N, CA, C, O and CB atoms as a CASP TS submission, in Angstrom:
PFRMAT TS
TARGET T0000
AUTHOR 0000-0000-0000
METHOD Language model
MODEL 1
PARENT N/A
ATOM      1  N   MET     1      22.292  25.581  38.699  1.00  0.00           N
ATOM      2  CA  MET     1      23.152  26.354  40.054  1.00  0.00           C
ATOM      3  C   MET     1      24.709  26.720  39.983  1.00  0.00           C
ATOM      4  O   MET     1      25.621  26.036  39.520  1.00  0.00           O
ATOM      5  CB  MET     1      23.120  25.328  41.380  1.00  0.00           C
ATOM      6  N   ARG     2      24.754  27.852  40.508  1.00  0.00           N
ATOM      7  CA  ARG     2      26.048  28.168  40.390  1.00  0.00           C
ATOM      8  C   ARG     2      27.201  27.428  41.291  1.00  0.00           C
ATOM      9  O   ARG     2      26.816  27.164  42.430  1.00  0.00           O
ATOM     10  CB  ARG     2      26.044  29.507  40.606  1.00  0.00           C
ATOM     11  N   VAL     3      28.415  27.085  41.014  1.00  0.00           N
ATOM     12  CA  VAL     3      29.403  26.251  41.784  1.00  0.00           C
ATOM     13  C   VAL     3      30.774  27.337  41.185  1.00  0.00           C
ATOM     14  O   VAL     3      31.197  27.634  40.067  1.00  0.00           O
ATOM     15  CB  VAL     3      29.419  24.231  41.253  1.00  0.00           C
ATOM     16  N   ARG     4      31.211  27.761  42.835  1.00  0.00           N
ATOM     17  CA  ARG     4      32.564  28.320  42.270  1.00  0.00           C
ATOM     18  C   ARG     4      33.485  27.191  43.014  1.00  0.00           C
ATOM     19  O   ARG     4      33.178  26.436  43.936  1.00  0.00           O
ATOM     20  CB  ARG     4      32.964  30.137  42.738  1.00  0.00           C
ATOM     21  N   ILE     5      34.810  27.341  42.250  1.00  0.00           N
ATOM     22  CA  ILE     5      35.952  26.462  42.346  1.00  0.00           C
ATOM     23  C   ILE     5      36.733  27.287  42.533  1.00  0.00           C
ATOM     24  O   ILE     5      36.828  28.229  41.746  1.00  0.00           O
ATOM     25  CB  ILE     5      36.321  25.598  41.351  1.00  0.00           C
ATOM     26  N   GLY     6      37.602  27.168  43.737  1.00  0.00           N
ATOM     27  CA  GLY     6      39.005  27.550  44.153  1.00  0.00           C
ATOM     28  C   GLY     6      39.559  26.695  43.800  1.00  0.00           C
ATOM     29  O   GLY     6      39.353  25.489  43.941  1.00  0.00           O
ATOM     30  N   VAL     7      40.897  27.646  42.927  1.00  0.00           N
ATOM     31  CA  VAL     7      42.012  26.989  42.221  1.00  0.00           C
ATOM     32  C   VAL     7      43.174  27.192  42.828  1.00  0.00           C
ATOM     33  O   VAL     7      43.320  28.414  42.821  1.00  0.00           O
ATOM     34  CB  VAL     7      42.167  27.378  40.915  1.00  0.00           C
ATOM     35  N   ALA     8      44.106  26.687  43.363  1.00  0.00           N
ATOM     36  CA  ALA     8      45.087  26.835  43.862  1.00  0.00           C
ATOM     37  C   ALA     8      46.398  27.907  42.929  1.00  0.00           C
ATOM     38  O   ALA     8      46.439  27.387  41.814  1.00  0.00           O
ATOM     39  CB  ALA     8      45.328  25.425  44.151  1.00  0.00           C
ATOM     40  N   ASN     9      47.228  28.896  42.945  1.00  0.00           N
ATOM     41  CA  ASN     9      48.155  29.459  42.124  1.00  0.00           C
ATOM     42  C   ASN     9      47.175  30.243  40.917  1.00  0.00           C
ATOM     43  O   ASN     9      47.684  30.891  40.003  1.00  0.00           O
ATOM     44  CB  ASN     9      49.233  28.235  41.565  1.00  0.00           C
ATOM     45  N   ALA    10      45.776  30.073  41.074  1.00  0.00           N
ATOM     46  CA  ALA    10      45.168  30.816  40.198  1.00  0.00           C
ATOM     47  C   ALA    10      44.649  32.336  41.142  1.00  0.00           C
ATOM     48  O   ALA    10      44.529  32.276  42.366  1.00  0.00           O
ATOM     49  CB  ALA    10      43.918  29.816  39.506  1.00  0.00           C
ATOM     50  N   THR    11      44.344  33.819  40.253  1.00  0.00           N
ATOM     51  CA  THR    11      44.118  34.920  41.027  1.00  0.00           C
ATOM     52  C   THR    11      42.899  34.668  40.891  1.00  0.00           C
ATOM     53  O   THR    11      42.417  35.529  41.627  1.00  0.00           O
ATOM     54  CB  THR    11      44.622  36.250  40.724  1.00  0.00           C
ATOM     55  N   LYS    12      41.707  33.878  40.313  1.00  0.00           N
ATOM     56  CA  LYS    12      40.582  33.686  40.073  1.00  0.00           C
ATOM     57  C   LYS    12      40.107  32.921  40.408  1.00  0.00           C
ATOM     58  O   LYS    12      40.971  32.062  40.582  1.00  0.00           O
ATOM     59  CB  LYS    12      40.344  33.705  39.306  1.00  0.00           C
ATOM     60  N   GLU    13      38.768  32.372  40.793  1.00  0.00           N
ATOM     61  CA  GLU    13      37.976  31.191  41.036  1.00  0.00           C
ATOM     62  C   GLU    13      37.396  30.526  39.576  1.00  0.00           C
ATOM     63  O   GLU    13      37.567  31.152  38.530  1.00  0.00           O
ATOM     64  CB  GLU    13      36.741  31.637  42.054  1.00  0.00           C
ATOM     65  N   LEU    14      37.084  29.937  39.580  1.00  0.00           N
ATOM     66  CA  LEU    14      35.908  29.109  38.501  1.00  0.00           C
ATOM     67  C   LEU    14      34.654  29.374  39.006  1.00  0.00           C
ATOM     68  O   LEU    14      34.253  28.628  39.900  1.00  0.00           O
ATOM     69  CB  LEU    14      35.996  27.359  38.402  1.00  0.00           C
ATOM     70  N   ASP    15      33.788  30.474  38.547  1.00  0.00           N
ATOM     71  CA  ASP    15      32.551  30.760  38.305  1.00  0.00           C
ATOM     72  C   ASP    15      31.861  29.947  37.260  1.00  0.00           C
ATOM     73  O   ASP    15      32.097  30.164  36.071  1.00  0.00           O
ATOM     74  CB  ASP    15      32.511  32.019  38.032  1.00  0.00           C
ATOM     75  N   LEU    16      30.828  28.810  37.724  1.00  0.00           N
ATOM     76  CA  LEU    16      29.877  28.358  36.945  1.00  0.00           C
ATOM     77  C   LEU    16      28.599  27.981  37.030  1.00  0.00           C
ATOM     78  O   LEU    16      28.058  27.789  38.120  1.00  0.00           O
ATOM     79  CB  LEU    16      30.222  27.678  36.584  1.00  0.00           C
ATOM     80  N   GLU    17      27.847  27.804  35.616  1.00  0.00           N
ATOM     81  CA  GLU    17      26.831  27.462  36.509  1.00  0.00           C
ATOM     82  C   GLU    17      26.250  26.255  35.621  1.00  0.00           C
ATOM     83  O   GLU    17      26.030  26.191  34.412  1.00  0.00           O
ATOM     84  CB  GLU    17      25.763  28.748  36.897  1.00  0.00           C
ATOM     85  N   VAL    18      26.039  25.078  36.922  1.00  0.00           N
ATOM     86  CA  VAL    18      25.643  23.821  36.226  1.00  0.00           C
ATOM     87  C   VAL    18      24.382  23.221  36.239  1.00  0.00           C
ATOM     88  O   VAL    18      23.721  23.736  37.140  1.00  0.00           O
ATOM     89  CB  VAL    18      26.352  22.918  36.610  1.00  0.00           C
ATOM     90  N   ASP    19      23.973  22.660  35.849  1.00  0.00           N
ATOM     91  CA  ASP    19      22.788  21.617  36.273  1.00  0.00           C
ATOM     92  C   ASP    19      22.487  20.920  37.458  1.00  0.00           C
ATOM     93  O   ASP    19      21.473  20.902  38.155  1.00  0.00           O
ATOM     94  CB  ASP    19      22.826  20.657  35.575  1.00  0.00           C
ATOM     95  N   ASP    20      23.852  20.206  37.567  1.00  0.00           N
ATOM     96  CA  ASP    20      23.726  19.381  38.883  1.00  0.00           C
ATOM     97  C   ASP    20      24.562  19.450  39.598  1.00  0.00           C
ATOM     98  O   ASP    20      25.641  18.973  39.245  1.00  0.00           O
ATOM     99  CB  ASP    20      23.599  18.179  38.847  1.00  0.00           C
ATOM    100  N   ALA    21      24.478  19.891  40.533  1.00  0.00           N
ATOM    101  CA  ALA    21      26.089  20.356  41.577  1.00  0.00           C
ATOM    102  C   ALA    21      26.705  18.512  42.199  1.00  0.00           C
ATOM    103  O   ALA    21      27.827  18.034  42.369  1.00  0.00           O
ATOM    104  CB  ALA    21      25.381  21.826  43.733  1.00  0.00           C
ATOM    105  N   GLU    22      25.501  18.042  42.346  1.00  0.00           N
ATOM    106  CA  GLU    22      25.965  16.657  42.844  1.00  0.00           C
ATOM    107  C   GLU    22      27.202  15.681  41.767  1.00  0.00           C
ATOM    108  O   GLU    22      28.246  15.116  42.094  1.00  0.00           O
ATOM    109  CB  GLU    22      24.407  15.748  42.975  1.00  0.00           C
ATOM    110  N   GLN    23      26.435  15.827  40.249  1.00  0.00           N
ATOM    111  CA  GLN    23      27.404  15.275  39.412  1.00  0.00           C
ATOM    112  C   GLN    23      28.918  16.220  39.229  1.00  0.00           C
ATOM    113  O   GLN    23      29.840  15.773  38.546  1.00  0.00           O
ATOM    114  CB  GLN    23      26.615  15.085  38.015  1.00  0.00           C
ATOM    115  N   VAL    24      29.006  17.497  39.901  1.00  0.00           N
ATOM    116  CA  VAL    24      30.531  17.929  39.761  1.00  0.00           C
ATOM    117  C   VAL    24      31.046  17.130  41.075  1.00  0.00           C
ATOM    118  O   VAL    24      32.012  16.388  40.900  1.00  0.00           O
ATOM    119  CB  VAL    24      30.854  19.817  39.810  1.00  0.00           C
ATOM    120  N   VAL    25      30.493  17.213  42.367  1.00  0.00           N
ATOM    121  CA  VAL    25      30.895  16.347  43.233  1.00  0.00           C
ATOM    122  C   VAL    25      31.486  14.982  42.842  1.00  0.00           C
ATOM    123  O   VAL    25      32.687  14.711  42.824  1.00  0.00           O
ATOM    124  CB  VAL    25      29.917  16.204  43.958  1.00  0.00           C
ATOM    125  N   ALA    26      30.631  14.295  42.581  1.00  0.00           N
ATOM    126  CA  ALA    26      30.563  12.419  41.456  1.00  0.00           C
ATOM    127  C   ALA    26      31.556  12.632  40.916  1.00  0.00           C
ATOM    128  O   ALA    26      32.338  11.813  41.399  1.00  0.00           O
ATOM    129  CB  ALA    26      29.258  11.910  40.032  1.00  0.00           C
ATOM    130  N   GLU    27      32.414  13.606  39.723  1.00  0.00           N
ATOM    131  CA  GLU    27      33.229  13.719  38.923  1.00  0.00           C
ATOM    132  C   GLU    27      34.603  13.764  39.899  1.00  0.00           C
ATOM    133  O   GLU    27      35.525  12.950  39.937  1.00  0.00           O
ATOM    134  CB  GLU    27      32.863  14.863  38.010  1.00  0.00           C
ATOM    135  N   TYR    28      34.430  14.905  40.614  1.00  0.00           N
ATOM    136  CA  TYR    28      35.933  15.244  41.830  1.00  0.00           C
ATOM    137  C   TYR    28      36.142  13.724  42.586  1.00  0.00           C
ATOM    138  O   TYR    28      37.247  13.237  42.828  1.00  0.00           O
ATOM    139  CB  TYR    28      35.448  16.773  43.484  1.00  0.00           C
ATOM    140  N   GLU    29      35.127  13.232  42.832  1.00  0.00           N
ATOM    141  CA  GLU    29      35.618  11.798  43.644  1.00  0.00           C
ATOM    142  C   GLU    29      36.055  10.801  42.693  1.00  0.00           C
ATOM    143  O   GLU    29      36.876   9.972  43.086  1.00  0.00           O
ATOM    144  CB  GLU    29      34.394  11.044  44.542  1.00  0.00           C
ATOM    145  N   LYS    30      35.638  10.751  41.512  1.00  0.00           N
ATOM    146  CA  LYS    30      35.659   9.894  41.115  1.00  0.00           C
ATOM    147  C   LYS    30      37.383  10.220  40.698  1.00  0.00           C
ATOM    148  O   LYS    30      38.365   9.492  40.840  1.00  0.00           O
ATOM    149  CB  LYS    30      34.456   9.625  40.249  1.00  0.00           C
ATOM    150  N   ALA    31      37.297  11.226  40.293  1.00  0.00           N
ATOM    151  CA  ALA    31      38.704  11.087  39.520  1.00  0.00           C
ATOM    152  C   ALA    31      39.696  11.071  40.991  1.00  0.00           C
ATOM    153  O   ALA    31      40.600  10.251  41.151  1.00  0.00           O
ATOM    154  CB  ALA    31      39.093  12.669  38.218  1.00  0.00           C
ATOM    155  N   ASP    32      39.385  11.986  41.861  1.00  0.00           N
ATOM    156  CA  ASP    32      40.445  11.431  43.032  1.00  0.00           C
ATOM    157  C   ASP    32      40.704   9.745  43.525  1.00  0.00           C
ATOM    158  O   ASP    32      41.842   9.426  43.871  1.00  0.00           O
ATOM    159  CB  ASP    32      39.917  12.155  44.387  1.00  0.00           C
ATOM    160  N   GLU    33      39.770   8.876  43.533  1.00  0.00           N
ATOM    161  CA  GLU    33      39.844   8.014  43.732  1.00  0.00           C
ATOM    162  C   GLU    33      40.551   6.992  43.052  1.00  0.00           C
ATOM    163  O   GLU    33      41.118   5.998  43.504  1.00  0.00           O
ATOM    164  CB  GLU    33      39.043   7.965  43.901  1.00  0.00           C
ATOM    165  N   ALA    34      40.359   7.612  41.293  1.00  0.00           N
ATOM    166  CA  ALA    34      40.956   6.542  40.699  1.00  0.00           C
ATOM    167  C   ALA    34      42.436   6.978  40.211  1.00  0.00           C
ATOM    168  O   ALA    34      43.062   6.291  39.404  1.00  0.00           O
ATOM    169  CB  ALA    34      40.040   6.040  39.550  1.00  0.00           C
ATOM    170  N   GLY    35      42.913   8.100  40.729  1.00  0.00           N
ATOM    171  CA  GLY    35      43.962   8.865  41.246  1.00  0.00           C
ATOM    172  C   GLY    35      44.209   9.509  39.364  1.00  0.00           C
ATOM    173  O   GLY    35      45.188   9.189  38.689  1.00  0.00           O
ATOM    174  N   ASN    36      43.364  10.190  38.993  1.00  0.00           N
ATOM    175  CA  ASN    36      43.660  10.910  37.833  1.00  0.00           C
ATOM    176  C   ASN    36      43.781  11.912  38.328  1.00  0.00           C
ATOM    177  O   ASN    36      43.400  12.185  39.466  1.00  0.00           O
ATOM    178  CB  ASN    36      42.878  10.945  36.784  1.00  0.00           C
ATOM    179  N   ARG    37      44.423  12.761  37.440  1.00  0.00           N
ATOM    180  CA  ARG    37      44.686  14.448  37.623  1.00  0.00           C
ATOM    181  C   ARG    37      44.299  15.424  36.949  1.00  0.00           C
ATOM    182  O   ARG    37      44.819  16.490  36.617  1.00  0.00           O
ATOM    183  CB  ARG    37      45.812  14.816  37.560  1.00  0.00           C
ATOM    184  N   MET    38      42.954  14.763  36.717  1.00  0.00           N
ATOM    185  CA  MET    38      41.932  16.201  36.166  1.00  0.00           C
ATOM    186  C   MET    38      40.427  15.338  36.093  1.00  0.00           C
ATOM    187  O   MET    38      40.357  14.109  36.081  1.00  0.00           O
ATOM    188  CB  MET    38      42.505  17.045  34.117  1.00  0.00           C
ATOM    189  N   PHE    39      39.298  16.237  36.049  1.00  0.00           N
ATOM    190  CA  PHE    39      38.020  16.221  35.965  1.00  0.00           C
ATOM    191  C   PHE    39      37.788  16.775  35.491  1.00  0.00           C
ATOM    192  O   PHE    39      38.382  17.808  35.183  1.00  0.00           O
ATOM    193  CB  PHE    39      37.388  16.254  36.589  1.00  0.00           C
ATOM    194  N   THR    40      36.381  16.246  35.031  1.00  0.00           N
ATOM    195  CA  THR    40      35.769  17.468  33.671  1.00  0.00           C
ATOM    196  C   THR    40      34.402  18.316  34.005  1.00  0.00           C
ATOM    197  O   THR    40      33.589  17.400  34.129  1.00  0.00           O
ATOM    198  CB  THR    40      35.250  16.500  32.049  1.00  0.00           C
ATOM    199  N   VAL    41      33.786  19.359  34.190  1.00  0.00           N
ATOM    200  CA  VAL    41      33.105  19.776  34.745  1.00  0.00           C
ATOM    201  C   VAL    41      32.099  20.597  33.601  1.00  0.00           C
ATOM    202  O   VAL    41      32.595  21.473  32.892  1.00  0.00           O
ATOM    203  CB  VAL    41      33.806  20.349  35.759  1.00  0.00           C
ATOM    204  N   THR    42      30.882  20.290  33.509  1.00  0.00           N
ATOM    205  CA  THR    42      30.139  20.631  31.818  1.00  0.00           C
ATOM    206  C   THR    42      29.187  21.861  32.441  1.00  0.00           C
ATOM    207  O   THR    42      28.315  21.579  33.262  1.00  0.00           O
ATOM    208  CB  THR    42      28.896  18.952  30.863  1.00  0.00           C
ATOM    209  N   GLU    43      29.381  23.077  32.054  1.00  0.00           N
ATOM    210  CA  GLU    43      28.329  23.855  32.307  1.00  0.00           C
ATOM    211  C   GLU    43      26.946  23.918  31.795  1.00  0.00           C
ATOM    212  O   GLU    43      26.869  22.976  31.006  1.00  0.00           O
ATOM    213  CB  GLU    43      28.722  24.781  32.139  1.00  0.00           C
ATOM    214  N   THR    44      25.833  24.524  31.830  1.00  0.00           N
ATOM    215  CA  THR    44      24.710  24.592  31.369  1.00  0.00           C
ATOM    216  C   THR    44      24.721  24.992  29.814  1.00  0.00           C
ATOM    217  O   THR    44      23.817  25.160  28.995  1.00  0.00           O
ATOM    218  CB  THR    44      24.019  25.435  32.211  1.00  0.00           C
ATOM    219  N   ASP    45      25.726  25.052  29.766  1.00  0.00           N
ATOM    220  CA  ASP    45      25.787  25.808  27.984  1.00  0.00           C
ATOM    221  C   ASP    45      26.098  25.012  27.171  1.00  0.00           C
ATOM    222  O   ASP    45      25.718  24.856  26.011  1.00  0.00           O
ATOM    223  CB  ASP    45      26.837  26.961  27.577  1.00  0.00           C
ATOM    224  N   GLY    46      26.952  24.380  27.898  1.00  0.00           N
ATOM    225  CA  GLY    46      28.325  22.710  27.266  1.00  0.00           C
ATOM    226  C   GLY    46      29.081  23.409  27.436  1.00  0.00           C
ATOM    227  O   GLY    46      29.391  23.107  26.283  1.00  0.00           O
ATOM    228  N   LYS    47      29.842  24.182  27.748  1.00  0.00           N
ATOM    229  CA  LYS    47      30.982  24.763  27.851  1.00  0.00           C
ATOM    230  C   LYS    47      31.841  23.456  29.242  1.00  0.00           C
ATOM    231  O   LYS    47      31.399  23.164  30.353  1.00  0.00           O
ATOM    232  CB  LYS    47      30.614  26.672  28.317  1.00  0.00           C
ATOM    233  N   LYS    48      33.018  23.004  28.615  1.00  0.00           N
ATOM    234  CA  LYS    48      33.649  21.955  29.779  1.00  0.00           C
ATOM    235  C   LYS    48      34.499  22.279  29.712  1.00  0.00           C
ATOM    236  O   LYS    48      35.067  22.582  28.662  1.00  0.00           O
ATOM    237  CB  LYS    48      33.726  20.582  29.838  1.00  0.00           C
ATOM    238  N   HIS    49      35.146  22.381  31.348  1.00  0.00           N
ATOM    239  CA  HIS    49      36.399  23.040  31.965  1.00  0.00           C
ATOM    240  C   HIS    49      36.975  21.864  32.330  1.00  0.00           C
ATOM    241  O   HIS    49      36.144  21.136  32.873  1.00  0.00           O
ATOM    242  CB  HIS    49      36.236  24.109  33.199  1.00  0.00           C
ATOM    243  N   MET    50      38.411  21.220  32.229  1.00  0.00           N
ATOM    244  CA  MET    50      39.137  20.609  32.830  1.00  0.00           C
ATOM    245  C   MET    50      39.797  21.146  34.197  1.00  0.00           C
ATOM    246  O   MET    50      40.413  22.202  34.051  1.00  0.00           O
ATOM    247  CB  MET    50      39.865  20.319  31.970  1.00  0.00           C
ATOM    248  N   VAL    51      39.783  20.637  35.437  1.00  0.00           N
ATOM    249  CA  VAL    51      40.174  21.456  36.629  1.00  0.00           C
ATOM    250  C   VAL    51      41.340  20.119  36.957  1.00  0.00           C
ATOM    251  O   VAL    51      41.201  18.966  36.548  1.00  0.00           O
ATOM    252  CB  VAL    51      38.681  21.909  37.990  1.00  0.00           C
ATOM    253  N   LEU    52      42.381  20.589  37.721  1.00  0.00           N
ATOM    254  CA  LEU    52      43.311  19.372  38.280  1.00  0.00           C
ATOM    255  C   LEU    52      42.828  19.563  39.537  1.00  0.00           C
ATOM    256  O   LEU    52      42.591  20.555  40.227  1.00  0.00           O
ATOM    257  CB  LEU    52      45.053  19.416  38.157  1.00  0.00           C
ATOM    258  N   VAL    53      42.691  17.788  39.747  1.00  0.00           N
ATOM    259  CA  VAL    53      42.279  17.415  40.970  1.00  0.00           C
ATOM    260  C   VAL    53      43.050  18.018  42.256  1.00  0.00           C
ATOM    261  O   VAL    53      42.558  18.790  43.079  1.00  0.00           O
ATOM    262  CB  VAL    53      42.339  16.020  40.946  1.00  0.00           C
ATOM    263  N   ALA    54      44.581  17.414  42.250  1.00  0.00           N
ATOM    264  CA  ALA    54      45.494  18.507  42.883  1.00  0.00           C
ATOM    265  C   ALA    54      45.200  20.037  43.453  1.00  0.00           C
ATOM    266  O   ALA    54      45.634  20.155  44.599  1.00  0.00           O
ATOM    267  CB  ALA    54      46.374  18.712  41.932  1.00  0.00           C
ATOM    268  N   ALA    55      44.756  20.885  43.090  1.00  0.00           N
ATOM    269  CA  ALA    55      44.396  22.296  42.802  1.00  0.00           C
ATOM    270  C   ALA    55      43.403  22.692  43.452  1.00  0.00           C
ATOM    271  O   ALA    55      43.463  23.786  44.014  1.00  0.00           O
ATOM    272  CB  ALA    55      44.128  22.581  41.553  1.00  0.00           C
ATOM    273  N   VAL    56      42.184  21.853  43.536  1.00  0.00           N
ATOM    274  CA  VAL    56      41.166  22.055  43.879  1.00  0.00           C
ATOM    275  C   VAL    56      41.346  22.714  45.387  1.00  0.00           C
ATOM    276  O   VAL    56      41.788  21.877  46.174  1.00  0.00           O
ATOM    277  CB  VAL    56      40.444  20.883  43.670  1.00  0.00           C
ATOM    278  N   LEU    57      41.099  24.075  46.006  1.00  0.00           N
ATOM    279  CA  LEU    57      40.832  24.394  46.881  1.00  0.00           C
ATOM    280  C   LEU    57      39.751  24.154  47.883  1.00  0.00           C
ATOM    281  O   LEU    57      39.853  23.908  49.084  1.00  0.00           O
ATOM    282  CB  LEU    57      40.957  25.101  46.598  1.00  0.00           C
ATOM    283  N   TYR    58      38.662  24.283  47.108  1.00  0.00           N
ATOM    284  CA  TYR    58      37.713  24.662  47.685  1.00  0.00           C
ATOM    285  C   TYR    58      36.068  24.670  46.784  1.00  0.00           C
ATOM    286  O   TYR    58      36.032  25.343  45.754  1.00  0.00           O
ATOM    287  CB  TYR    58      38.266  25.922  48.141  1.00  0.00           C
ATOM    288  N   VAL    59      34.947  24.014  47.164  1.00  0.00           N
ATOM    289  CA  VAL    59      34.042  24.461  46.222  1.00  0.00           C
ATOM    290  C   VAL    59      32.507  24.672  46.770  1.00  0.00           C
ATOM    291  O   VAL    59      31.744  24.038  47.499  1.00  0.00           O
ATOM    292  CB  VAL    59      34.100  23.469  45.103  1.00  0.00           C
ATOM    293  N   GLU    60      32.481  25.402  46.331  1.00  0.00           N
ATOM    294  CA  GLU    60      30.983  26.924  46.720  1.00  0.00           C
ATOM    295  C   GLU    60      29.778  26.404  46.152  1.00  0.00           C
ATOM    296  O   GLU    60      29.963  26.456  44.936  1.00  0.00           O
ATOM    297  CB  GLU    60      31.170  28.838  45.727  1.00  0.00           C
ATOM    298  N   PHE    61      28.750  25.977  46.356  1.00  0.00           N
ATOM    299  CA  PHE    61      27.647  25.519  46.053  1.00  0.00           C
ATOM    300  C   PHE    61      26.321  26.828  46.323  1.00  0.00           C
ATOM    301  O   PHE    61      25.869  27.016  47.452  1.00  0.00           O
ATOM    302  CB  PHE    61      27.579  24.143  46.929  1.00  0.00           C
ATOM    303  N   GLU    62      25.869  27.583  45.177  1.00  0.00           N
ATOM    304  CA  GLU    62      24.784  28.549  45.613  1.00  0.00           C
ATOM    305  C   GLU    62      23.799  28.320  44.356  1.00  0.00           C
ATOM    306  O   GLU    62      23.993  28.321  43.141  1.00  0.00           O
ATOM    307  CB  GLU    62      25.348  30.265  45.841  1.00  0.00           C
ATOM    308  N   PRO    63      22.350  28.071  45.384  1.00  0.00           N
ATOM    309  CA  PRO    63      21.261  27.480  44.429  1.00  0.00           C
ATOM    310  C   PRO    63      20.636  28.903  44.113  1.00  0.00           C
ATOM    311  O   PRO    63      20.600  30.069  44.506  1.00  0.00           O
ATOM    312  CB  PRO    63      20.080  26.227  45.175  1.00  0.00           C
ATOM    313  N   ASP    64      20.037  27.793  42.873  1.00  0.00           N
ATOM    314  CA  ASP    64      19.110  29.259  41.494  1.00  0.00           C
ATOM    315  C   ASP    64      18.396  30.165  43.004  1.00  0.00           C
ATOM    316  O   ASP    64      17.939  29.757  44.071  1.00  0.00           O
ATOM    317  CB  ASP    64      16.951  28.212  39.775  1.00  0.00           C
ATOM    318  N   LYS    65      18.565  31.313  42.511  1.00  0.00           N
ATOM    319  CA  LYS    65      17.965  32.187  43.497  1.00  0.00           C
ATOM    320  C   LYS    65      16.516  32.796  43.081  1.00  0.00           C
ATOM    321  O   LYS    65      16.546  33.274  41.948  1.00  0.00           O
ATOM    322  CB  LYS    65      18.968  33.332  43.756  1.00  0.00           C
ATOM    323  N   ARG    66      15.313  32.887  43.700  1.00  0.00           N
ATOM    324  CA  ARG    66      14.355  33.299  42.942  1.00  0.00           C
ATOM    325  C   ARG    66      13.653  34.536  43.148  1.00  0.00           C
ATOM    326  O   ARG    66      13.177  34.927  44.214  1.00  0.00           O
ATOM    327  CB  ARG    66      13.594  32.438  42.923  1.00  0.00           C
ATOM    328  N   LEU    67      13.631  35.094  42.080  1.00  0.00           N
ATOM    329  CA  LEU    67      13.353  36.623  42.111  1.00  0.00           C
ATOM    330  C   LEU    67      11.666  36.783  42.314  1.00  0.00           C
ATOM    331  O   LEU    67      10.694  36.201  41.834  1.00  0.00           O
ATOM    332  CB  LEU    67      13.929  37.402  40.543  1.00  0.00           C
ATOM    333  N   SER    68      11.885  38.059  43.435  1.00  0.00           N
ATOM    334  CA  SER    68      10.571  38.478  44.202  1.00  0.00           C
ATOM    335  C   SER    68       9.948  39.824  43.621  1.00  0.00           C
ATOM    336  O   SER    68      10.786  40.726  43.617  1.00  0.00           O
ATOM    337  CB  SER    68      10.904  38.711  45.829  1.00  0.00           C
ATOM    338  N   VAL    69       8.846  40.157  43.186  1.00  0.00           N
ATOM    339  CA  VAL    69       8.602  41.631  42.597  1.00  0.00           C
ATOM    340  C   VAL    69       7.735  41.881  43.519  1.00  0.00           C
ATOM    341  O   VAL    69       6.968  40.992  43.888  1.00  0.00           O
ATOM    342  CB  VAL    69       8.055  41.904  41.056  1.00  0.00           C
ATOM    343  N   GLY    70       7.707  42.867  43.942  1.00  0.00           N
ATOM    344  CA  GLY    70       6.901  44.174  44.760  1.00  0.00           C
ATOM    345  C   GLY    70       7.122  43.236  45.869  1.00  0.00           C
ATOM    346  O   GLY    70       8.139  42.564  46.039  1.00  0.00           O
ATOM    347  N   PHE    71       5.881  43.260  46.740  1.00  0.00           N
ATOM    348  CA  PHE    71       5.658  43.094  48.386  1.00  0.00           C
ATOM    349  C   PHE    71       5.185  41.606  48.462  1.00  0.00           C
ATOM    350  O   PHE    71       4.237  41.513  49.242  1.00  0.00           O
ATOM    351  CB  PHE    71       4.368  44.249  49.133  1.00  0.00           C
ATOM    352  N   SER    72       5.498  40.564  47.973  1.00  0.00           N
ATOM    353  CA  SER    72       4.994  39.160  48.084  1.00  0.00           C
ATOM    354  C   SER    72       6.638  38.459  49.126  1.00  0.00           C
ATOM    355  O   SER    72       7.863  38.571  49.157  1.00  0.00           O
ATOM    356  CB  SER    72       4.625  38.328  46.032  1.00  0.00           C
ATOM    357  N   PRO    73       5.546  37.781  49.777  1.00  0.00           N
ATOM    358  CA  PRO    73       6.514  37.478  51.179  1.00  0.00           C
ATOM    359  C   PRO    73       7.867  36.629  50.240  1.00  0.00           C
ATOM    360  O   PRO    73       9.077  36.854  50.254  1.00  0.00           O
ATOM    361  CB  PRO    73       5.473  36.130  52.722  1.00  0.00           C
ATOM    362  N   GLU    74       6.861  35.343  49.277  1.00  0.00           N
ATOM    363  CA  GLU    74       8.125  34.436  48.924  1.00  0.00           C
ATOM    364  C   GLU    74       8.937  34.955  48.024  1.00  0.00           C
ATOM    365  O   GLU    74       9.946  34.341  47.676  1.00  0.00           O
ATOM    366  CB  GLU    74       7.823  33.145  48.400  1.00  0.00           C
TER
END
């Protein structure tokens, strides 16, 4: 699943590929509730990104798209 995180004072958003979007939400909420300044997002290929909790403007989730070939209705 693709996750885009808008960060304050950054010209580009973080565009990440993750296995579980709910884990991203859980990590953010856990960090926010605990008063931590940063939370970690791990991509499907193992890359880790640390993001400032206070700098998150938005989080956008995009489900994986299924490619169709030909005239199939699905």
